[in-house]
VOKEBA-507809 format. One record per atom (N, C-alpha, C): residue in three letters; x, y, z. Coordinates in steps of 0.02 Angstrom, whole numbers, padded with zeros to 5 digits, always signed. Example, Ala and Ser with C-alpha at 12.3 -4.5 7.8 and 13.67 -1.06 7.14 Angstrom:
<sites>
ALA+00660-00284+00390;ALA+00615-00225+00390;ALA+00660-00165+00390;SER+00642-00112+00354;SER+00684-00053+00357;SER+00645+00002+00394;
</sites>
This chain:
<sites>
UNK-07910+02223-03134;UNK-07856+02271-03128;UNK-07848+02309-03194;UNK-07835+02374-03189;UNK-07825+02414-03250;UNK-07756+02400-03281;UNK-07707+02388-03240;UNK-07640+02375-03265;UNK-07631+02299-03273;UNK-07589+02278-03322;UNK-07580+02206-03333;UNK-07530+02175-03285;UNK-07530+02109-03284;UNK-07490+02069-03239;UNK-07417+02069-03259;UNK-07374+02077-03208;UNK-07301+02073-03217;UNK-07276+02015-03173;UNK-07234+01972-03201;UNK-07202+01917-03164;UNK-07129+01934-03152;UNK-07106+01926-03091;UNK-07037+01941-03073;UNK-07007+01881-03037;UNK-06952+01855-03062;UNK-06918+01801-03027;UNK-06861+01830-02985;UNK-06843+01793-02933;UNK-06792+01819-02887;UNK-06814+01884-02856;UNK-06878+01886-02836;UNK-06909+01950-02816;UNK-06899+01967-02742;UNK-06867+01924-02704;UNK-06862+01935-02632;UNK-06811+01986-02610;UNK-06760+01997-02650;UNK-06706+02042-02630;UNK-06678+02079-02690;UNK-06636+02128-02678;UNK-06596+02160-02729;UNK-06637+02190-02786;UNK-06614+02178-02847;UNK-06646+02206-02906;UNK-06717+02181-02913;UNK-06729+02118-02896;UNK-06797+02090-02901;UNK-06846+02126-02856;UNK-06827+02136-02793;UNK-06871+02171-02746;UNK-06882+02243-02767;UNK-06829+02276-02790;UNK-06836+02345-02812;UNK-06881+02350-02873;UNK-06875+02302-02918;UNK-06918+02301-02978;UNK-06990+02290-02959;UNK-07002+02246-02910;UNK-07070+02235-02887;UNK-07100+02300-02859;UNK-07062+02336-02820;UNK-07087+02399-02794;UNK-07100+02450-02850;UNK-07056+02452-02899;UNK-07064+02499-02954;UNK-07129+02487-02993;UNK-07144+02424-03006;UNK-07205+02409-03043;UNK-07267+02415-02999;UNK-07261+02399-02935;UNK-07317+02409-02889;UNK-07336+02482-02885;UNK-07287+02526-02889;UNK-07300+02598-02888;UNK-07343+02621-02947;UNK-07341+02583-03001;UNK-07381+02598-03060;UNK-07449+02562-03059;UNK-07461+02524-03006;UNK-07525+02491-02999;UNK-07531+02423-03032;UNK-07475+02393-03051;UNK-07477+02328-03083;UNK-07490+02273-03032;UNK-07532+02225-03047;UNK-07532+02163-03009;UNK-07468+02124-03023;UNK-07445+02086-02974;UNK-07380+02054-02980;UNK-07383+01981-02960;UNK-07343+01940-02994;UNK-07326+01873-02970;UNK-07253+01876-02950;UNK-07240+01866-02886;UNK-07173+01870-02858;UNK-07148+01799-02843;UNK-07095+01780-02875;UNK-07066+01713-02865;UNK-06997+01719-02833;UNK-06985+01676-02784;UNK-06921+01676-02750;UNK-06916+01614-02706;UNK-06858+01604-02678;UNK-06848+01545-02636;UNK-06877+01552-02566;UNK-06881+01614-02541;UNK-06904+01625-02472;UNK-06969+01665-02472;UNK-07022+01633-02451;UNK-07087+01665-02451;UNK-07089+01725-02405;UNK-07053+01722-02348;UNK-07056+01777-02300;UNK-07029+01842-02331;UNK-06978+01836-02373;UNK-06951+01896-02405;UNK-06999+01924-02456;UNK-07035+01882-02491;UNK-07083+01904-02541;UNK-07142+01939-02508;UNK-07170+01907-02457;UNK-07228+01937-02423;UNK-07207+01997-02383;UNK-07144+01998-02360;UNK-07119+02054-02321;UNK-07114+02119-02361;UNK-07118+02115-02426;UNK-07118+02176-02467;UNK-07183+02215-02456;UNK-07235+02181-02436;UNK-07298+02214-02420;UNK-07330+02249-02478;UNK-07325+02221-02538;UNK-07352+02254-02598;UNK-07424+02235-02611;UNK-07465+02282-02634;UNK-07535+02266-02649;UNK-07541+02225-02713;UNK-07594+02186-02718;UNK-07609+02149-02779;UNK-07549+02106-02801;UNK-07517+02076-02752;UNK-07458+02035-02766;UNK-07470+01964-02742;UNK-07461+01916-02787;UNK-07463+01845-02770;UNK-07391+01822-02761;UNK-07374+01800-02701;UNK-07306+01779-02685;UNK-07304+01703-02680;UNK-07257+01673-02714;UNK-07250+01600-02713;UNK-07176+01582-02705;UNK-07163+01537-02658;UNK-07096+01511-02647;UNK-07083+01458-02700;UNK-07052+01478-02754;UNK-07040+01434-02811;UNK-06967+01437-02831;UNK-06938+01378-02841;UNK-06870+01372-02867;UNK-06876+01377-02944;UNK-06842+01424-02974;UNK-06850+01433-03046;UNK-06824+01374-03086;UNK-06784+01331-03055;UNK-06761+01271-03091;UNK-06816+01218-03096;UNK-06872+01228-03061;UNK-06929+01181-03063;UNK-06979+01207-03114;UNK-06975+01180-03175;UNK-07015+01206-03230;UNK-07090+01201-03216;UNK-07112+01146-03189;UNK-07183+01137-03177;UNK-07208+01184-03123;UNK-07167+01198-03072;UNK-07188+01244-03019;UNK-07193+01315-03045;UNK-07147+01335-03088;UNK-07151+01401-03119;UNK-07215+01407-03160;UNK-07228+01357-03201;UNK-07288+01358-03244;UNK-07352+01360-03202;UNK-07353+01322-03147;UNK-07413+01321-03105;UNK-07425+01389-03072;UNK-07371+01421-03050;UNK-07378+01487-03019;UNK-07403+01538-03069;UNK-07378+01535-03130;UNK-07400+01582-03182;UNK-07474+01570-03197;UNK-07495+01508-03202;UNK-07565+01493-03216;UNK-07610+01519-03160;UNK-07588+01511-03098;UNK-07627+01536-03041;UNK-07633+01612-03043;UNK-07578+01646-03059;UNK-07580+01719-03062;UNK-07624+01744-03119;UNK-07621+01711-03175;UNK-07662+01731-03232;UNK-07736+01721-03217;UNK-07752+01668-03180;UNK-07822+01657-03161;UNK-07847+01713-03116;UNK-07802+01742-03076;UNK-07822+01795-03030;UNK-07820+01864-03062;UNK-07771+01877-03105;UNK-07757+01945-03128;UNK-07761+01955-03204;UNK-07770+01901-03242;UNK-07769+01907-03315;UNK-07701+01890-03343;UNK-07694+01896-03410;UNK-07633+01872-03443;UNK-07570+01909-03421;UNK-07515+01874-03423;UNK-07449+01904-03410;UNK-07431+01951-03467;UNK-07415+02014-03450;UNK-07393+02061-03501;UNK-07317+02067-03502;UNK-07285+02052-03446;UNK-07211+02056-03444;UNK-07184+02006-03394;UNK-07128+01977-03413;UNK-07088+01935-03369;UNK-07021+01968-03358;UNK-07001+01977-03296;UNK-06934+02001-03279;UNK-06895+01941-03252;UNK-06853+01913-03293;UNK-06813+01855-03275;UNK-06751+01879-03237;UNK-06758+01886-03172;UNK-06706+01916-03131;UNK-06668+01865-03088;UNK-06698+01808-03073;UNK-06665+01760-03028;UNK-06597+01741-03055;UNK-06547+01741-03011;UNK-06480+01723-03032;UNK-06435+01711-02973;UNK-06380+01677-02985;UNK-06331+01666-02932;UNK-06261+01676-02961;UNK-06218+01706-02921;UNK-06149+01720-02941;UNK-06102+01688-02892;UNK-06066+01638-02915;UNK-06018+01601-02874;UNK-05950+01608-02908;UNK-05908+01652-02882;UNK-05845+01667-02914;UNK-05791+01618-02891;UNK-05743+01607-02935;UNK-05687+01564-02918;UNK-05652+01540-02980;UNK-05589+01517-02972;UNK-05552+01491-03028;UNK-05576+01420-03045;UNK-05584+01406-03108;UNK-05615+01343-03130;UNK-05577+01283-03102;UNK-05510+01287-03100;UNK-05471+01230-03077;UNK-05485+01212-03004;UNK-05507+01261-02966;UNK-05519+01249-02894;UNK-05593+01250-02875;UNK-05636+01272-02919;UNK-05706+01282-02901;UNK-05743+01215-02902;UNK-05783+01201-02851;UNK-05822+01139-02852;UNK-05870+01137-02911;UNK-05873+01079-02944;UNK-05916+01073-03003;UNK-05989+01083-02986;UNK-06008+01071-02923;UNK-06077+01083-02904;UNK-06096+01156-02911;UNK-06046+01201-02903;UNK-06060+01272-02912;UNK-06072+01289-02985;UNK-06036+01254-03030;UNK-06050+01264-03101;UNK-06123+01245-03116;UNK-06142+01186-03090;UNK-06210+01161-03102;UNK-06262+01210-03076;UNK-06249+01237-03016;UNK-06297+01283-02987;UNK-06306+01345-03030;UNK-06251+01373-03055;UNK-06256+01433-03096;UNK-06291+01418-03162;UNK-06274+01362-03193;UNK-06307+01344-03256;UNK-06381+01332-03244;UNK-06398+01297-03190;UNK-06468+01282-03177;UNK-06510+01344-03164;UNK-06485+01389-03123;UNK-06523+01449-03105;UNK-06520+01501-03160;UNK-06460+01517-03183;UNK-06451+01573-03229;UNK-06474+01559-03300;UNK-06471+01496-03321;UNK-06490+01478-03389;UNK-06556+01438-03390;UNK-06557+01381-03357;UNK-06618+01341-03358;UNK-06676+01377-03324;UNK-06661+01411-03269;UNK-06714+01449-03235;UNK-06743+01503-03279;UNK-06701+01537-03316;UNK-06723+01588-03363;UNK-06768+01558-03416;UNK-06747+01501-03444;UNK-06787+01468-03495;UNK-06854+01443-03468;UNK-06855+01422-03405;UNK-06918+01399-03375;UNK-06968+01456-03370;UNK-06944+01516-03352;UNK-06988+01573-03350;UNK-07015+01589-03419;UNK-06972+01588-03468;UNK-06993+01602-03537;UNK-07045+01551-03560;UNK-07033+01487-03545;UNK-07079+01435-03566;UNK-07149+01445-03537;UNK-07152+01473-03477;UNK-07217+01481-03443;UNK-07259+01538-03472;UNK-07227+01587-03502;UNK-07264+01647-03524;UNK-07265+01657-03600;UNK-07216+01632-03635;UNK-07208+01650-03706;UNK-07264+01626-03751;UNK-07288+01564-03745;UNK-07342+01543-03790;UNK-07403+01588-03787;UNK-07422+01610-03727;UNK-07479+01655-03720;UNK-07465+01722-03751;UNK-07405+01748-03742;UNK-07387+01812-03773;UNK-07391+01808-03849;UNK-07364+01754-03877;UNK-07366+01746-03950;UNK-07438+01741-03974;UNK-07480+01703-03939;UNK-07550+01697-03959;UNK-07586+01764-03957;UNK-07570+01805-03907;UNK-07604+01870-03900;UNK-07573+01925-03943;UNK-07513+01912-03969;UNK-07479+01961-04011;UNK-07451+02019-03973;UNK-07434+02009-03909;UNK-07405+02062-03869;UNK-07373+02032-03807;UNK-07328+02070-03778;UNK-07294+02048-03717;UNK-07221+02069-03718;UNK-07190+02066-03660;UNK-07120+02086-03653;UNK-07084+02038-03607;UNK-07028+02012-03630;UNK-06983+01971-03589;UNK-06920+02013-03576;UNK-06906+02025-03512;UNK-06847+02063-03492;UNK-06800+02016-03455;UNK-06743+02002-03484;UNK-06694+01957-03454;UNK-06637+01998-03424;UNK-06622+01984-03361;UNK-06567+02019-03328;UNK-06502+01981-03342;UNK-06461+02012-03385;UNK-06396+01983-03401;UNK-06343+02014-03356;UNK-06286+02031-03385;UNK-06232+02061-03346;UNK-06178+02085-03394;UNK-06142+02137-03372;UNK-06082+02157-03408;UNK-06034+02097-03412;UNK-06036+02053-03362;UNK-05993+01994-03363;UNK-06013+01944-03417;UNK-06071+01954-03448;UNK-06089+01914-03505;UNK-06064+01942-03571;UNK-06034+02002-03568;UNK-06009+02036-03627;UNK-05933+02037-03630;UNK-05900+02029-03572;UNK-05827+02030-03569;UNK-05805+01986-03512;UNK-05741+01972-03508;UNK-05716+01926-03457;UNK-05687+01964-03398;UNK-05690+01931-03340;UNK-05661+01957-03278;UNK-05627+01898-03242;UNK-05576+01911-03202;UNK-05545+01857-03164;UNK-05596+01823-03119;UNK-05592+01757-03116;UNK-05632+01715-03072;UNK-05708+01718-03087;UNK-05725+01741-03146;UNK-05795+01745-03167;UNK-05811+01693-03222;UNK-05767+01647-03237;UNK-05771+01608-03299;UNK-05840+01575-03309;UNK-05862+01537-03261;UNK-05926+01501-03270;UNK-05984+01549-03265;UNK-05981+01596-03217;UNK-06034+01646-03212;UNK-06040+01685-03277;UNK-05983+01707-03304;UNK-05985+01744-03367;UNK-06014+01702-03423;UNK-05998+01637-03423;UNK-06026+01593-03474;UNK-06102+01589-03470;UNK-06128+01586-03409;UNK-06201+01583-03403;UNK-06234+01648-03424;UNK-06202+01704-03408;UNK-06231+01768-03428;UNK-06223+01782-03502;UNK-06169+01757-03532;UNK-06163+01760-03605;UNK-06219+01721-03638;UNK-06237+01665-03607;UNK-06294+01626-03632;UNK-06358+01665-03629;UNK-06368+01703-03574;UNK-06428+01745-03568;UNK-06432+01794-03626;UNK-06376+01826-03642;UNK-06375+01875-03697;UNK-06390+01841-03763;UNK-06360+01783-03776;UNK-06370+01748-03839;UNK-06442+01723-03845;UNK-06469+01695-03791;UNK-06538+01672-03792;UNK-06586+01730-03805;UNK-06573+01785-03773;UNK-06617+01843-03780;UNK-06619+01868-03852;UNK-06561+01875-03883;UNK-06559+01903-03951;UNK-06590+01855-04001;UNK-06576+01790-03994;UNK-06606+01742-04040;UNK-06681+01739-04030;UNK-06703+01739-03967;UNK-06775+01738-03954;UNK-06809+01800-03982;UNK-06776+01857-03975;UNK-06806+01919-04001;UNK-06819+01912-04076;UNK-06772+01883-04112;UNK-06781+01873-04184;UNK-06840+01826-04198;UNK-06848+01775-04156;UNK-06902+01727-04166;UNK-06971+01758-04157;UNK-06978+01802-04108;UNK-07045+01825-04089;UNK-07061+01896-04111;UNK-07014+01930-04144;UNK-07025+02000-04164;UNK-07088+02006-04207;UNK-07097+01960-04254;UNK-07155+01964-04299;UNK-07221+01951-04263;UNK-07218+01925-04202;UNK-07278+01913-04162;UNK-07294+01971-04115;UNK-07256+02025-04119;UNK-07270+02082-04076;UNK-07243+02077-04006;UNK-07201+02027-03993;UNK-07173+02016-03926;UNK-07103+02045-03923;UNK-07088+02082-03870;UNK-07023+02113-03861;UNK-06979+02070-03816;UNK-06915+02067-03830;UNK-06866+02035-03787;UNK-06810+02085-03774;UNK-06797+02097-03711;UNK-06750+02149-03689;UNK-06697+02117-03644;UNK-06635+02136-03652;UNK-06583+02116-03604;UNK-06560+02178-03566;UNK-06562+02174-03501;UNK-06533+02226-03458;UNK-06467+02198-03431;UNK-06412+02233-03443;UNK-06346+02208-03423;UNK-06315+02256-03372;UNK-06326+02244-03307;UNK-06293+02286-03257;UNK-06220+02268-03249;UNK-06180+02318-03231;UNK-06115+02304-03203;UNK-06123+02288-03130;UNK-06073+02301-03090;UNK-06078+02289-03018;UNK-06133+02334-02989;UNK-06174+02306-02946;UNK-06229+02341-02915;UNK-06225+02329-02840;UNK-06247+02378-02801;UNK-06244+02371-02729;UNK-06302+02326-02704;UNK-06292+02261-02710;UNK-06340+02211-02685;UNK-06301+02158-02646;UNK-06336+02107-02623;UNK-06304+02053-02584;UNK-06286+01993-02627;UNK-06285+02000-02694;UNK-06271+01944-02738;UNK-06203+01912-02722;UNK-06155+01952-02701;UNK-06088+01927-02686;UNK-06089+01877-02628;UNK-06139+01881-02586;UNK-06141+01837-02527;UNK-06144+01763-02545;UNK-06165+01747-02606;UNK-06169+01677-02627;UNK-06100+01647-02639;UNK-06050+01688-02651;UNK-05983+01663-02668;UNK-05949+01633-02606;UNK-05920+01574-02615;UNK-05885+01541-02560;UNK-05810+01548-02564;UNK-05783+01569-02621;UNK-05711+01581-02627;UNK-05695+01648-02592;UNK-05665+01644-02533;UNK-05656+01703-02492;UNK-05609+01755-02524;UNK-05558+01731-02561;UNK-05513+01778-02595;UNK-05549+01815-02650;UNK-05589+01779-02689;UNK-05628+01812-02742;UNK-05678+01861-02712;UNK-05708+01841-02657;UNK-05757+01885-02625;UNK-05723+01948-02599;UNK-05664+01941-02570;UNK-05629+01999-02543;UNK-05608+02047-02599;UNK-05584+02020-02654;UNK-05563+02062-02710;UNK-05623+02100-02739;UNK-05679+02066-02746;UNK-05738+02097-02775;UNK-05766+02150-02727;UNK-05765+02134-02663;UNK-05791+02181-02614;UNK-05747+02244-02611;UNK-05682+02235-02618;UNK-05637+02293-02618;UNK-05652+02339-02677;UNK-05666+02308-02735;UNK-05685+02349-02793;UNK-05751+02385-02779;UNK-05800+02350-02752;UNK-05865+02381-02739;UNK-05858+02440-02690;UNK-05814+02432-02641;UNK-05806+02485-02591;UNK-05770+02546-02620;UNK-05734+02537-02675;UNK-05694+02592-02703;UNK-05732+02632-02756;UNK-05791+02609-02777;UNK-05827+02640-02832;UNK-05898+02655-02809;UNK-05924+02711-02832;UNK-05994+02728-02816;UNK-06039+02689-02864;UNK-06069+02636-02839;UNK-06106+02589-02881;UNK-06180+02609-02888;UNK-06212+02588-02943;UNK-06284+02596-02948;UNK-06319+02557-02893;UNK-06378+02580-02874;UNK-06419+02544-02826;UNK-06468+02499-02862;UNK-06496+02452-02825;UNK-06548+02409-02854;UNK-06607+02450-02878;UNK-06625+02503-02842;UNK-06681+02545-02863;UNK-06667+02578-02930;UNK-06605+02598-02943;UNK-06588+02630-03006;UNK-06592+02580-03064;UNK-06571+02518-03052;UNK-06578+02467-03105;UNK-06652+02453-03116;UNK-06691+02451-03063;UNK-06763+02438-03070;UNK-06797+02492-03111;UNK-06776+02554-03102;UNK-06805+02608-03142;UNK-06790+02597-03216;UNK-06731+02571-03232;UNK-06715+02556-03302;UNK-06759+02499-03328;UNK-06771+02449-03286;UNK-06816+02394-03307;UNK-06885+02422-03322;UNK-06910+02463-03278;UNK-06976+02491-03289;UNK-06977+02536-03351;UNK-06924+02574-03362;UNK-06921+02619-03420;UNK-06924+02580-03486;UNK-06887+02526-03492;UNK-06889+02489-03556;UNK-06958+02459-03566;UNK-06989+02437-03512;UNK-07057+02408-03518;UNK-07107+02461-03540;UNK-07100+02522-03516;UNK-07150+02574-03528;UNK-07141+02609-03595;UNK-07092+02589-03635;UNK-07088+02614-03703;UNK-07148+02586-03743;UNK-07170+02621-03795;UNK-07224+02594-03836;UNK-07210+02523-03859;UNK-07261+02482-03863;UNK-07251+02412-03880;UNK-07216+02404-03948;UNK-07222+02453-03991;UNK-07190+02448-04057;UNK-07115+02461-04054;UNK-07089+02480-03995;UNK-07018+02494-03986;UNK-06988+02444-03937;UNK-06933+02412-03957;UNK-06896+02367-03914;UNK-06827+02396-03900;UNK-06812+02406-03837;UNK-06743+02422-03816;UNK-06708+02354-03813;UNK-06672+02336-03864;UNK-06646+02268-03869;UNK-06598+02251-03812;UNK-06553+02297-03797;UNK-06504+02285-03743;UNK-06486+02351-03711;UNK-06484+02351-03645;UNK-06466+02410-03607;UNK-06412+02391-03558;UNK-06353+02422-03564;UNK-06296+02408-03520;UNK-06290+02466-03471;UNK-06290+02451-03406;UNK-06288+02502-03354;UNK-06232+02485-03305;UNK-06186+02531-03295;UNK-06132+02519-03249;UNK-06110+02586-03218;UNK-06078+02580-03161;UNK-06050+02640-03129;UNK-06001+02674-03175;UNK-06002+02740-03175;UNK-05953+02777-03215;UNK-05882+02758-03196;UNK-05871+02744-03132;UNK-05805+02727-03108;UNK-05784+02656-03123;UNK-05830+02615-03150;UNK-05812+02546-03168;UNK-05783+02546-03238;UNK-05717+02547-03242;UNK-05684+02554-03307;UNK-05690+02490-03348;UNK-05688+02432-03316;UNK-05688+02368-03353;UNK-05758+02341-03359;
</sites>
């Protein structure tokens, strides 16, 4: 392949699927990771290896990356997109939901990094793009644990960037505000879901395709330039 390999987690829907299409349009071979294989293969993208992998399974992530590299060559970029948002007040929210968000949003992100970073450092090139959130930069009602996990994404990204900058590896954080995707469907607190949905219905939100274009744009900057953090939100989203 003339274009290098891109790995995308949470690639079956929303921003992940849109990002996969954006890079496929440029001719990149892809490793698509997600929980449902039918959604990954349903994208119908060329030169794409689809694997039903839970990002919290470190060995499974590493095995999928090794398989893709054997087929397409070294990973040039990782888009750490997999995430879950379960809104609710901490006093009432089941602790299992805290665990799920920490496992997917933080440990899953680290597992992706662990699978690709040593090779990038050895080669002296590569890009890690972590999908954070405006909720990782400020607080919102009923977002406490979710915001904590996304704040961790931002902190991990910046510290990692400092570690690997001298090795020619870029680390980028993309921080969307509310986006028109199905991420809200994971929330089980019906009041929180209704409040968030009412806000989404009242504002013209960015689409997943628009966020994907931003992901592709930061990647396509010269390797000597790192867009350290890019915050994207609807103009009508005041908070």
